[in-house]
N, C-alpha and C positions, 0 to 999 in steps of 0.2 A: 551375370550380372547386368542392368540394363544401365549404360550409365545416364535415363531419363529420369527411369525411377530414382535414382540419387540425385538427381537436381529435386524434383521437386520432391524428393525425402528433404532432402535442407532448408526449402523454401517455405513446406509447411511449418516444420520444427522453429524456425526464425519468426512464423511469423505466428505460433502458436505457444512465444517464447518457452519454449524445451530448449534450445540456442539463445544465449544470450549474450551480451561482451567480452565476456567472463572466458565467455567456453569463446579461448584462439583456436581451438581443434576439436576434431569430433570420430566420430566411430563407425562408422552405421554396414549393418548388419539384412539382409535381407534374404527371409526366411522363407524363403516363395525359392529361393536356387537350392538353400541345404536341404529340402523337401525334392526334390527333385534329383539332388545328388544319390541322395538314402535311395528311391527309389528306384534310380537305375542299380544299385549295386545289389536290392535286394530280387529284382526278375531279373538278375545271371545268376544268381545259384540256385543252387537249392532250397525249396519251404525250411525249409529246420536247419537251416546255419545261422551262427550264429554273428552279428556283425555288429561290431565291436571302432567305436569314434578316437581315434586319439588322440585324448585330452593334451597333449606337450601340445600339437595344433593351433590348438584354439581350445586356453578354460575359464572362457567367458560364461558364471553359470548361467545367465539368460538364454545363454546359444545352448547351451547342454542343457536344462528344463527339459525348454521345447523337442529336444532330440529324445531326453528319457520319456516323454509323453508318446511318441515315435514310434518305443517299446525295443528302441538299438537296442549296444549295447555300451558300457562305456569300460573304455584299453584305459589302464593306469601306470606312468611308469613312477611312482613313487606315493610312498606312503600317504603324503598330501596332496596329490591326485586322486587319491582312494576318496580320501574326503569326502572333496571338493566332489565326485561321482555321488556320494552317499543326500553331501543335499543337495543337489542338484534331479536330488529323484530314482536314480537307476535302482537302488536298493542294493540287490548280491547279482544283478547284472552287470556284473564287474570282471572283468580279467587285467589281473595284478603282473606287470611285465615289471624285473628292476636289475640291475646288477650286482646292489650295496643292498639290500634290503635286511635289517642288525631285527636284532635278536629278539629287541623286546618286536617291533612293527610285526616280527612272525606274529609272536605271542597274542599280540592282539587282535593282526586275521585272523585269524587261528577260533576266536574265541566269538566271529561273527565274519564267519569265510563267504569272503566273492565266491562269483560262482567256477573261477578259475583262479589256481597261482601258474604262472609257467616260473620254474624252478634255473637260477641263471648259468645252474654248476654241480659237481658235484659235490665243494665243499660248504653249498647254500641245499642242495639237499638232504643231509645232515642233522639241519637246525629243525627237522618239520618231526620231532619223536614222534608224536601220536599230533590227532584230530582226522576229525572225517570234513575230509577236504580232498577236492577232483583238483591232482598237481599234469605241468604239463613240465617238460625237460626243454630247453632251446636247444636245436641242435645249432652248429657253427657248418654249414653248409661247403667250405673251406671252396666259395669261387668267385672270381670278381663279379659284379654285375656293374653295370655299367651306370655308373653317375659318378658324382668326383668322389673324391678320399673322404671328405667327411665325414660320404652319410653314410660308408658301403662297410657297413656291418656285419657282412657274410666271405670276406676273405680271413686265412690264412693270418694267425695269429690276432683276429681282433679282437677284445674286453670282452666281447660277446656271447655267449651259450658256450655248449661241449663239442669242440670240431670234431666232424661226422668223419674221423679217420681213426678216432679213435672205439673202432665198431663193439670192442667185445665188453670194454666200459662202459657202452650202452647197455648194452643187452645183459647186460647182470645186474646193473642198476634196476630196469624194469623187474627182474627176476625178482628181486626183494622188497622192490616197494608197491604194493598191490594197491597207494593212490594212485601211481605215477597210470592213465589212462590216456593221455592227451600227449601231442610231441609237434612244437614250435618251431619257427625258423619266420627271418627275416634278416633276406639278403642285402636290401640297403632301400635306400629312401627316392624318390624324384624320379626315378628309373628316365632311357631315357632310349630305351627298347624293352617290348618283355620276353624277350628271350633266355638270356641269363635268373632273369626271377622265375620261368614257369622251367628252370634246367634244376632253379632250388628245390625247387618243388620239389617235381617228380625225386627229384634222389633224397630229400626227405621224406616219404611218402612211399619207397621203396624200404628204408630203413625198419619206416613201419610197419611193413607184409613183413620184415624178417625178425621182428616181436613176436611179431601175431604169430607166426609159421614155427614159434617153439616153445614145448613142452611147456613151462614151466609158463610162462605168459601168454596162453591158447588169448586169439583173438584180444590181448586185451586194452590195447590202442584201439580205443573208438573213434577220439577228434585229433583232427591236424590242423594248427593256426598258421595258420597261408599268409601269417604278419598282414602288411601295407604296401608302400615302398611308388603307387603308382600317380604320378601327375594327374594338374587336374585337367579335367578336359572336360569340353560342352560341348561337343559331337557322337554321336557312338561309335560313325564312322573312325574316327581317327584310329590312326594307327595304335596310340596308345591310351586306349578309353579301353570301360571297365569292363564293354559289354565281348572287347577283342580281348582281351586278357583272359574274360573266363574261358569265351570259346575253346582257344589258345590251350587252356587246361583242360578239357573236356578232349581235346584231341589226344595229347602230350599223354595224359596222366587222369587215362577213363577212371579207373579206381578213386579218382577222388571223386566220384558226379554217380557210379552205379549204389549208394546209401552203406556201405563199409564204414565210409569215415565221417563225421560231424566236422562240416567246414566250418575254419570261423579267422574273420577279415578283421584289420586293425589298421582301414584308413585314417586319417589323419585327413595332407594338404588335401587331395580327392573333394573330401565334400567340403570344407570349409572358402579353397585360397578365392573363388569364386561368387562367393555369397558376401565379401566381405568391400569397405572401402573404405579411406581414409582422409577426410577434408580439413587441411590448417586453412589462416585466415595469412596472404600474404602481409608482414606487421612491418619491410623494410623493401625496396627495391634499390637496390646497392650500385652504381657502375665505377671503373677503371678503366684505362685504355684496355688493358686486357680480359676485365671477367664485366660479367654485369651479372650479378646475384639477385635472387626472392629468397630472404631469408625469411622463415615456416616455423611453427611449432612446435615437430615431427622430426627428429632427428634421426642418429644413431642410439638414440632411449630407441623409440619405434622398430628400426630396420635397420637392426645389428651386424643383420647376414648382408645384407643392399651395402653398409657404410664402411664396414669391416671387408668387405670376398665383391666387391663391385663386378667383378670379372666373370663370376657365377650367377649370381644374383643382383634383380634392378627393380628402377621401380618405375610403373610410368603414371604417365596421367590424361586421366582424358584429356580430351581434344589434343592430342599431341598431334604434328605431322607426319602423318608415312614415308612423307620424301624424305630419306635419308639423308641427302646432300644439305639439303636444310638445315639438319638439324646438325651437322659438324662443319657447315663452313666458317664459324664462331659467331653469326650471326642469330642466336639462340641464346640461352642462359641456364645459370647454377642454379637449381634447388638448394639449398643449404637452412639446416638444421640449426635448432638455438642450441645447442653443446658447447662450449668452452678449449677446442678442440679444434684443429682447421679441420681433416682430417670427417668436418661432418659437415659429407656432401651427400645428399642423397638422390642429387643428379644434373649428369652433364649436361650442356650443351643440346638443352630440351628445345623440339623445335617445332614450339609456334608462341603467342604472338607473346609478349612479357606483361606480365599481368598488375594493374595496378593496385597499391596498401591496400588493404581489404577486401581483395576480392578474393574470392575460397579458389585453392586451387586441390583434387581429386586426386588422389594417387586409385588406381585403379587396382582389383585379383589385391587386397591386402590383408582376408578372411586368416590366413595362416598362417604360424611361423614369422609374425610381424610382433603383434603385440603382447605376445605370447612370450616376448622373450625380452618382454621390459627391463630395461638398465633403468638405475636410479641416478645415474650418474646428473650431476646439477639440481639432482632434486627436482627433478617436473613433474608437476598433477599428472595423472592418468586423464587422459581426457573421457566425456563421456559418451554414450554408445548407445545409440537411436536401432531401433529394432522394428521392421516395417515387413509387407510384401509389396511388391516393387506390380501385384496385379490389382491391388488397390489400399495405395497409399493412406490418401487421407484417413481413411480411419483405420487400421492397423498398427498408425507412426505410435510406436510408447517409448519411454526412457529405460533401459534393460537394465542402466548401470549410470547411477551421477558422477559428472568428474569430482573427483578428490578435491578435498579443500583443501589448506594447511594444518589445517590440524590434524586430517587423516594423514598426512605426509610426516606433520610432525611426529604420529601415535606411530605408524609405522619404523620411525631411527629412535624411538625413544626406550 
């Protein structure tokens, strides 16, 4: 994300009337950053890999259409997300994951199946009596990834997947169901180190090798879905970069890269986080002997994780001071949201000059898992979305999604 590009996009939007007085907040999305991240994933894995973007991280159809045009896949975590993917132009290029697929949803999916459905449990597998469809089985590797507990999906006792310790039942399932030709693992999201992710993939590839070695399933498994889980990085040399991850997988699990298996990835945060920014006008600056507050028009509605779990998630603003002392000595200000509860605090002790009412505050790196978790508390309108390319803001800037009107909010609740 280019801070200069964001500022230029805001100025251009105001000059062209794309942002007006009613637009108290706006989401900005840089398609150049998105293309760069997609390109990095593609060049890190074999050419025949399927790269699916996790819709849950950013379900904006205007952004998903751009990704569909890049010929990537979509990863849908619900039947509704699958409908969003179809509307965005992905066609059958969809990987459908969900631990709670209903009979009705499965029947509808089998009428026009996506390219891959990952089954989450043995009980779900019984719901596919017929249909020409490629199925995968999600395996819980029962290994602890290096992430927070709320995002650790591959630990013993997780609600996701079939425990890898149930090996014989897994072998029997593949022997009995000829449509099971894929295997899926996702050990957790926003990992803080690569090795636990690599370890989980290694375990599941080993399981696939075992399945394929049995006479009843001779070379049945031809696809390994390694899930997502990478945080956002910009530098290929970063210790958590997709380039480093793919290189470590090739070193530790060479079978994954020798042509035996097609690789499927499901990155979300990695693709989107740095492409998005959220700008809000400062409505009021209020002071008391204890605190100074800048009141803005996005809060826990857009920053659910950041407001409710600030120990693990933070919002940073453009032009924040790098000097930690200045941010912590009480001379900074708090950024607070518009919702009617005291906990709606977006950021504390922001270490930069106190803004004036009417000034834009720009929250950086908000392209994933922020507005995608939008809350309807206080019935605030979803902001307008502006798409642009930082390489040429003036000729590419456009409205990707208009701001919700009061009638849109009424329609939602009606």
